[in-house]
Structures are given as structure tokens and as C-alpha cells.
N, C-alpha and C positions, 0 to 999 in steps of 0.2 A: 927865495921860495915863491914870493908873491910877484916877482917880476917876470912877465911871460915874454919869452923871446919870440921873434916873428916865426920861426920855424915851428915852435910848439903850438903857437896859436893857430897857424894855418892848418897843421895836422889835426888838431883837435876840432877846429871848425869844420874841416872836411868830413870828419867822422860824424860829427853831430848832424851836418846837412844830410849825410847819407841816412841817418836814422830817421830824418823827418821828410825826405822827398815823397814817400808814398802817401803821406797824410797832409801834404800842404794845402790840398783842396779842402780838407776837412778843417785844418787849423785856421783857414782864412774865412770860414763861415761865422756868422754871428753866434756867439756863445753866451746865452743869458744876458743879451743887450751889449756885449762887448764884441768887438772885431779884432782879430789877432793883430792887425796892423794899427789899431788905435781904438779909441773909446768914444762912443756916441753918447753925450751927456746932454741933460735937459736944460742947462743953465745958461746956453747962449754963448757968450764970449768966453775965451780962456781966462781972462782977468777976473771976470765975475765968479767963475767956477773956482779959481785959485783962492779968492777971498772967502768964498763959502766954505771950502775945505779948511782953511786956516781957523776960521771962526769956529767950526765944529770941533776941531782937535785941540784948541786952546784950553788948557786946564784939564783935559781928559786924561785918562789912563788907557794905554794900549797893553793888552795882555798877550804875551807870547807863551803859548801852551806847548809843553814838550811831553810827548807820549811815553817817554821812557825815564829811567832813573838817572841819577846824578852821575857824571864822570865819563860817559861814553862820548863818542864823536857826535851824535845827534845833539846831546845836551850841551857839549861845549861850543859847537857851532851856533846853536840857537842863542846861547847866552852872549856870544861874542856879538852877533848881529844886533841883539837887543840893546847892547851897550851903546851902540852908535846910530841906529836908524832913527831914533826920536828926533835928533837934531836936523834931519833931513826931511821930515814929515812937516808940512805947513802946520803952523800952531805950535809945534814942538811939544808934543804930548809927552808925559812920562811913560817910559815902557818898562814893563815888569815881566820877567820870565818866570814861569812856574811849572813844576812837573805835575802831570796827571797820568799816572801809570795805571796799567791794566790791559790785559790781553795783547801784549806786544804793541801797544800804541792804539789799538782799536778803540778803546774806550774814549780816549781823547778825540780821535777823528769823528766818531759818532757824535760826541758832544759838540764839536765844532760845527758839524753839519746841521744837527737838529735843534740844538738848545741855545748856543752862544748867540748873543745879539748880532743881527745882520746889518750892522752899521759901520764897520771898519775898525772896531775896537778890539777885535779878537783875531790873532794870527796864530796858526798852528805849524809846528815843525812835524811834518807828516812822513810816516814810513814810506820809503820809495818803492816798496813792494806791493803797496795797496792796489794800484791799478791793475797789476797782473792777477792779484788775488780776487779782484772784482771780476776779472775775465772768467775765472774758473768757478765763480760762485761761492766764495767763502761764507759760511754761515756766520751771522752776527755782524756782517759788513753792511751797515744801514745807510750807505751813502753813494752818490754818483761822483766818482773822482773828476769827472769832466765838468761838474758844476761848482767845484771849488774855484777860486780866482787865484791862480798860481802867481806867485811874486818873483820866483826864481830860485837859484842855488848858488852857493859860493864856488862851486866847481863840480863837474861830473865826477863820479867815483870810479875807481878801478878795483873790482873785486879780485882778491887773490886766494890761492889755496896754499897755506903755509905749513910745512912739516917740521917738527922739532928735530934738532940736530942729531939726537941720539937714536932716531927711528931707523936709520939705515935706508932711507929713501930720499933720493936726490933728484928724481925725475918723474914724469908721468909713466914712462916705461916701467920704472920700479914699482910704482903704485898699482901697476896692472898685475905684478907677479906676487906682491906681498900685501897681506891684509894690514891696513893702517886704521887705527881707532881715531875717529874725528868727533869733536864736540859740537853740540848744537843746542839751541834753546828749545826748539820744537819744530815740527812740521809746519811749513809755511814761511818759516824764517830763512833768509838767505844762508845763515850758517848750516842749515839742513839742506836746502835745495841745490846749493852749488856743488857739494861733493855728490849728492844724489844724481844730479844730471851728468856729472863726470862718469859716474858708474854706468848710467844708462847709455851715454853716447860714446864714451871712450873705452869702457871696459875696465876701469880701475876698480879696486877692491876696498873701498873705504867702508868701514863699519861705523855707522853714525849713532852716537849716543846722545839722546836728548834728555832735556830736563834741567839744563844749567840756566839760572836766572838771567844771565847776561854775559857780556864779552869778558868782564873782569873775572868772573868765576871760571870761565873756560880757560883764561890765561893761566890762572893759578893751578887748575887741574893739569895743564900742559907741564908746568914746572914741577908738579908733584909726581909726574909719570903716569898719571891716570889716562891722559890723552896724549896723542902723538901728531895731531893735526887740527886745523880749524880754518874756516873761511874768515876773512877779514878784508876791509878795504885797505889799499895801499896808503891812503892819506891817514887812516887811523893808525896803522903800524908806525908811521913816521911821527905822528903826534903823541901817541900814548907809550910806544915801546921803541923809542930810537936806540936804546942800549941793546936790545935783542938784535936789531939790524946791524949795529955796529960790531957786536961781538959774535955775530953769525949763529945766534941761538936758534933761528929758524931759516928754512930754505923755501923760497917761493918757487914752486913747481908749475903753477898755472895761473893765468889771469883771464879776466873777461872785462869788456868795455872799451873805453877810448885808449889810444896809445899813451904810454907813460915814458917820457924820455929818460927817466932815472930807473926804469925797471926792465929787466931782461928776462921775459918768461913767455912761454908759448900761450897763444890765445885759444881757449877752448872752442869758440865759434868757428875759428879758422881750421881747426883739426876735425870738425864734424865731416862725416863721410858722405851725407846726403843732404839736399835741401831741406828735407823734413827735420833732420837732426839739427841743422843749423837754425831753423825757425824755433824749434823747442829751446835751444840754448839762449836764443835772443829774447824769448819771452821770460824764461827764468831770470836772466840778468837784466831785464829791461830797467830795472831801477838805477843801473849805472848812469843812464842818460840824465836822471833826475837829481843824482847826488843826494844832498840833505835838504829836501825842498820845503819851502815856506809857502803857505797859502792863507788866504783871507776867506771868510765865510761866504757861501752863496747868498745872494740878495744884497750884498754890499753896493751902495750907490756907485755908478760908474766913475763919476769924478773922483771918488775917494780911492777906488781901486787904481786908477791912473796915477794919482799922487802917491800912493804907497808903493806902487811898483817904481815910480821915479825915485823915491826915497831909497828903495833897495839898490837901484842901480848907482845912485850917488854914494851910498855907503860903501859899495865895492870899490870905489875910487878914492875914498876918504884916506889921506896919508895916515892919519892916527890908526884907523882900522886896519889899514895894511901892515903897518908896523906891528900891531898886536898879533895879527894873523901869522906874520912871520915868526914871531917869538914862540907861538904855539905849534909851529911846523905845519900850518895849513896852507895849501895852495889856494890862490884866488884866481880863478879862470872862469868867471861867472856865466851862467846861462839865464837869459831873460825869462820873465813871466810868459810873455807871448810864445817864445819858443817851446817852453815847457807845456803850455796849454796844447800845442800841436803834438808834442811828444805823447802826452796822455791820450789824446785822440787816436794816435796810431796804435798804441798798446791796446785800447779798447776795441779796435778793429781786427784784433788777431782772428785768424780763421778758426772755426769751430773745431776742426779736426786736431789742430795744434793744441787748443785749449783742453780738449778731451784727454790728449796724451799728457799734458802737464798736470792733470788733476791729482794723480797719485803722488806726484812730487811736492805739490803745493798745499794739498789739503791733508788734514790729519784724520784719515778715514782708512 
């Protein structure tokens, strides 16, 4: 699972490069004292900077904030990284994960941006939908996604639309002919927006029921027969419900995001009938490029940003970490913080016409 073959890496890299090409010029600009290709620090020589970073982190606690509840993919990945990243940060600080729930992760992201110390001791596992929600003006979103210092992600995600095996729907064409009840936490959440954009662009007939606290509750509702479908990431299905895949309890009828060698399903963006439809789908699923992203607070000193980014990259190659990721059925195909910074800039540069069209899908109004 964690061993990435040359073909997969080349395909994924090509997809991610295509996502970033329009924004390379933006991504290479200085961002809050950082340059996408490197960091400009005030301490002079690399050795002095490294010593200063180690001195700062020695004996410190680094807090990894998780904006959602325990047990989902965000939580599991954040805790997995937290277990190993401390030994790769100079000074080897203690790393403590903690959940800060509220408003689908918005409470935590606002706290990270406005309240948490700006010194490199706070990391957040941030919802990958927040840059697109910033584009459409989500009320209560009190941060600029481009000012977080992104560390990276374990792997891009692949969104899927899964239908329960008794629903009598095995394809997108079937979902155009028959109403299918899909579960979601609320408007703005990908569990809502992915089936909604399929209705808009492809003409499917998903009836979306909101109000479920999280993915576990949606899964239970599917088992009870209350729901027939839901959005979820391919990696989450493999990590949390491998038995459903094995026993064919769910049928994946659509996907969005990068190629997945072990998934055969049509891509919604590729089925879009017009360039405008494709742009809409790409904004809705823009979080796929970000996976389950980690970020440092704005204002963190550049040499500490560089050190923690390097620590994240080292963690992604750590044999013990890779072994644990494999046990948990998580793919490890990391995206760097620099690449993610450029991806966020691209999302924030979405044309206004596309953003206006996306508002009814992304905002609860």
C-alpha cells in the first residue's frame, strides 16, 4: 500500500503538475516571507539556523489540532503523523494530538489562525474544503488560507460516490433515472457538494439528506436502510470499511481527483459537457489535491517552517511510519508543503463567475 510504483508516481505527479501549472507564477512568489522554492531566514548560515531551531524545540510540546471528532480519516492521519514527526523535528519536541471540534473544523482553523501562538508549536489538520469555501465567502471563515504555512499531506485524496448494494443503482446512468437518497453532514461539506455537483452537471437524481454529525453516522444510516449513498474518499473506504469493499456492500459509481490504480470508476470532471461545468467540478473537488493537509500558524519564523516541513518529508520516508500506514490501509504518496502552497493559491484565483455558480452548492443559504 505504501510502496508506490513508478507508473503510479508518474501518473499522480502528472495530474498534480497539471493542477498547479496555472499557478506556478503565483506559487513562486514570496508568501509571508517564504518562497515556494525555499525559505529566506534571518540567521545567516544553515548550521546556525539549525542550532537555533533545535534549541527552541528542545523540551517543548508541539500541539497537533484536529478540527473533527475521533475515528475518521482526518483524525487517524493526524494522529499517525503526530506519533512520528517529533523525532524528525530538531530538538525532538513532544508532539500531542488533540481534537478541537466545532463547525466542521472551522472553529479549530480560526483558532489556529488568530489565537494559537505564532511560534511553530501549533500545527492544524485543516479541512481541505476551506480554500474553496474561502473563495465563495463562507460566513465565519476568519482566515486567509494562503497565509497558513502548509506542511504537506500524506497523499492526495480521491473522492468517490458510493451506492449501497441494495439500491438498484450500479452506474451514473442508473442514478439519472432513479432517485437515490444520499447522506451528508451539511451544505459546504463534500458529502453534500459532491452529489450536488453531480446533479447539477450530470443530471443525476440524488436526494441529499443533511444533519448527520459525521461519516460514521452516515455509514450506520446506510446499513439501517435510511440512506442509499454517500460521498467518501477512496482511502477512507479502504481504511475504515475494507469489509464493505471486500463483500461488495457498496458500488463506486463515480470519482473525482487524481488517478487511482486500484479504482475503476468514471471521473465526474471528465464527463462534464462544457469548460464551465468542468471548472465548477474542479472547484468543488479542489480539496482532492490537498488530501488531509497539515499547516503551521501564520507568523511562524521561516527557519522553523523549513525545519517542520523537512520533518514532515522525513516522516513520510520513515520505515516505522510507513509500516504503520500500511497496517492502517493508508496510501503514502506525499505532497510537499511548497506544492500545496501553490495549490491553495490556484484555488483562491478561481474566476468570479465560477465562484458565483458554486455558492448555492457550497454555502448553506
